[in-house]
C-alpha positions in Angstrom: -1.8 -20.5 23.2 -5.2 -21.7 22.1 -8.2 -19.5 22.6 -10.6 -22.4 22.8 -10.2 -25.1 25.4 -8.7 -28.2 23.9 -10.9 -31.2 24.5 -8.9 -34.1 26.1 -8.1 -36.9 23.7 -10.2 -39.4 25.7 -13.2 -37.1 25.6 -13.3 -36.5 21.8 -16.4 -37.5 20.0 -15.8 -41.0 18.5 -16.1 -39.6 14.9 -13.4 -37.0 15.6 -11.2 -39.6 17.2 -11.4 -41.6 14.0 -10.5 -38.5 11.9 -7.5 -37.9 14.2 -6.3 -41.5 13.8 -6.5 -41.2 10.1 -4.4 -38.1 10.1 -1.9 -39.7 12.5 -1.5 -42.7 10.1 -1.1 -40.4 7.0 1.2 -37.8 8.7 2.8 -39.0 12.0 3.9 -35.5 12.8 0.3 -34.1 12.5 -0.5 -31.8 15.5 -3.8 -32.9 17.0 -4.5 -29.6 18.7 -6.8 -28.4 15.8 -8.9 -31.5 16.1 -9.0 -31.1 19.9 -10.1 -27.4 19.6 -12.8 -28.3 17.1 -13.9 -31.0 19.4 -15.9 -28.3 21.3 -18.6 -28.6 18.5 -18.5 -32.2 17.2 -21.3 -31.8 14.7 -19.7 -29.0 12.8 -16.3 -30.5 13.2 -17.4 -33.8 11.8 -18.9 -32.2 8.7 -15.7 -30.2 8.1 -13.4 -33.1 8.5 -15.5 -35.3 6.3 -14.8 -32.7 3.6 -11.2 -31.9 4.6 -10.0 -35.5 5.0 -10.7 -36.3 1.4 -9.0 -33.1 0.2 -5.9 -33.5 2.5 -5.3 -37.3 2.3 -6.5 -38.1 -1.3 -6.3 -36.6 -4.7 -3.9 -36.0 -7.6 -1.3 -34.0 -5.6 0.8 -35.7 -2.9 0.4 -34.5 0.7 3.7 -32.8 0.8 3.0 -30.5 -2.1 -0.6 -29.7 -0.7 1.1 -28.7 2.5 3.6 -26.4 0.8 0.7 -24.8 -1.2 -1.3 -24.3 2.0 1.7 -22.7 3.8 2.4 -20.4 0.8 -1.2 -19.3 0.7 -1.2 -18.6 4.5 2.0 -16.6 4.1 0.5 -14.5 1.3 -2.5 -13.7 3.5 -0.4 -13.0 6.6 -1.9 -15.9 8.3 0.0 -17.7 11.1 -0.3 -21.5 10.9 
């Protein structure tokens, strides 16, 4: 269960809604809850996703390999994802 309230999809800042749509197009199984939780602070969230979108959706490695690396790092640090 989330510790932060999840912002309803129709109440998300328009910039975060655009980020969410980009992730849905790139990864149809993307869970929107992280974006919805970060919607509580749109300014910080937008800055983060401006960085993260480029890292996650573009680059030399494909998205599947990046996700496997992310999961392995989380596992090594006892982080639940």
